[in-house]
C-alpha positions as CSV (number, residue, x, y, z in Angstrom):
1,M,5.6,9.3,10.5
2,S,3.1,11.8,9.1
3,Q,-0.4,12.1,10.5
4,L,-1.9,10.7,7.3
5,V,0.5,7.7,7.3
6,A,-0.4,7.0,11.0
7,E,-4.1,7.3,10.3
8,T,-3.8,5.0,7.3
9,Y,-1.8,2.5,9.4
10,D,-4.6,2.4,12.0
11,F,-7.3,2.1,9.3
12,V,-5.6,-0.8,7.6
13,K,-4.8,-2.6,10.9
14,K,-8.5,-2.4,11.9
15,L,-9.8,-3.3,8.5
16,L,-7.5,-6.3,8.0
17,T,-7.8,-7.7,11.6
18,E,-11.6,-7.3,11.7
19,E,-12.8,-8.0,8.1
20,L,-10.2,-10.2,6.5
21,P,-11.2,-13.9,6.7
22,G,-9.0,-15.9,9.2
23,N,-7.8,-18.3,6.5
24,F,-5.6,-15.6,4.9
25,L,-2.3,-16.8,6.1
26,Y,-0.2,-14.6,3.8
27,H,-2.0,-11.5,2.6
28,N,-2.8,-10.2,6.1
29,F,-1.7,-7.5,8.4
30,T,1.6,-9.2,9.1
31,H,2.5,-9.1,5.4
32,T,1.4,-5.5,5.2
33,K,3.6,-4.5,8.1
34,R,6.6,-6.3,6.4
35,V,5.9,-4.4,3.1
36,F,5.6,-1.1,5.0
37,K,8.9,-1.7,6.8
38,S,10.7,-2.7,3.5
39,T,9.2,0.4,1.8
40,K,10.6,2.6,4.5
41,E,14.0,1.0,4.1
42,L,14.0,1.5,0.4
43,I,12.9,5.1,0.7
44,E,15.8,5.8,3.0
45,N,18.2,4.9,0.2
46,S,16.3,6.8,-2.5
47,S,16.1,10.4,-3.7
48,L,12.3,10.6,-3.3
49,S,10.8,13.8,-2.0
50,E,8.9,14.0,1.3
51,E,5.6,13.9,-0.6
52,E,6.6,11.0,-2.8
53,S,7.7,9.1,0.4
54,E,4.4,9.7,2.0
55,I,2.5,8.6,-1.1
56,L,4.6,5.4,-1.2
57,L,4.1,4.6,2.5
58,V,0.3,5.1,2.2
59,A,0.3,2.9,-0.8
60,A,2.3,0.2,1.0
61,L,-0.3,0.1,3.7
62,L,-3.2,0.0,1.4
63,H,-1.8,-2.3,-1.3
64,D,-3.6,-5.5,-0.2
65,V,-6.7,-4.2,1.5
66,G,-8.8,-5.2,-1.5
67,Y,-8.6,-8.8,-0.2
68,V,-11.4,-7.9,2.2
69,R,-13.7,-7.7,-0.8
70,S,-12.3,-10.2,-3.3
71,C,-9.2,-12.2,-4.2
72,D,-9.9,-11.4,-7.9
73,E,-8.4,-8.1,-8.9
74,H,-7.8,-7.3,-5.2
75,E,-5.5,-4.4,-6.2
76,A,-8.4,-2.6,-8.0
77,R,-10.6,-3.3,-4.9
78,G,-7.8,-1.8,-2.8
79,V,-7.7,1.3,-5.0
80,E,-11.5,1.7,-4.3
81,I,-11.1,1.3,-0.6
82,G,-8.1,3.5,-0.4
83,T,-9.7,6.2,-2.5
84,E,-12.8,6.2,-0.3
85,F,-10.6,6.4,2.9
86,L,-8.3,9.2,1.5
87,Q,-11.3,11.2,0.2
88,G,-12.7,11.0,3.7
89,K,-9.5,12.6,5.0
90,S,-9.8,15.4,2.4
91,V,-6.7,14.3,0.6
92,E,-6.0,16.0,-2.8
93,Q,-7.0,13.9,-5.8
94,T,-3.5,14.1,-7.4
95,F,-2.1,12.4,-4.2
96,I,-4.9,9.8,-4.3
97,D,-4.1,9.1,-8.0
98,K,-0.4,8.5,-7.3
99,V,-1.3,6.2,-4.4
100,S,-3.6,4.3,-6.7
101,Q,-0.9,4.0,-9.4
102,C,1.5,2.6,-6.8
103,I,-1.1,0.1,-5.6
104,M,-1.7,-1.0,-9.2
105,A,2.0,-1.4,-9.7
106,T,1.8,-4.4,-7.4
107,V,-0.3,-6.4,-9.9
108,F,1.7,-9.5,-10.6
109,D,2.6,-8.8,-14.2
110,A,2.6,-5.0,-14.0
111,E,5.7,-3.2,-15.4
112,P,6.8,-0.3,-13.1
113,S,7.1,3.0,-14.9
114,N,8.9,5.1,-12.2
115,E,11.0,4.9,-9.1
116,M,8.0,4.8,-6.7
117,E,6.5,1.9,-8.6
118,R,9.8,0.0,-8.6
119,I,10.1,0.6,-4.8
120,I,6.7,-0.7,-3.9
121,R,7.1,-3.8,-6.2
122,D,10.5,-4.5,-4.6
123,A,9.0,-4.0,-1.1
124,D,6.1,-6.3,-1.9
125,A,8.5,-9.1,-3.0
126,S,11.2,-8.4,-0.4
127,H,10.1,-11.5,1.6
128,F,11.7,-13.7,-1.1
129,A,15.1,-12.3,-0.2
130,K,14.7,-12.4,3.6
């Protein structure tokens, strides 16, 4: 696991366990860990580059953090939180933009436009198959 992925994991764990209301029985840190694990499994069977894999893992961790701000458009709120976090880590804007696109690909009726977006959508819905 890269340093950035490890730092994102710790950030998301703290954020969701400390700031997410206790009545969130599904979109919580347990769900995030499942999506992260499923994303890793899907990456292992893909042809993604190391950078694309890192983008996807960071996006998987951040994809539902917007729930700490609002249930409405939580993906967009997650992009805001993720952008702020990643900028604080001096991550390049192109990397942040790709993470944001992956997060927005998890919107219920979004149509994925590339392999990374397809992977994160599949990982987010993988609990249906398990």
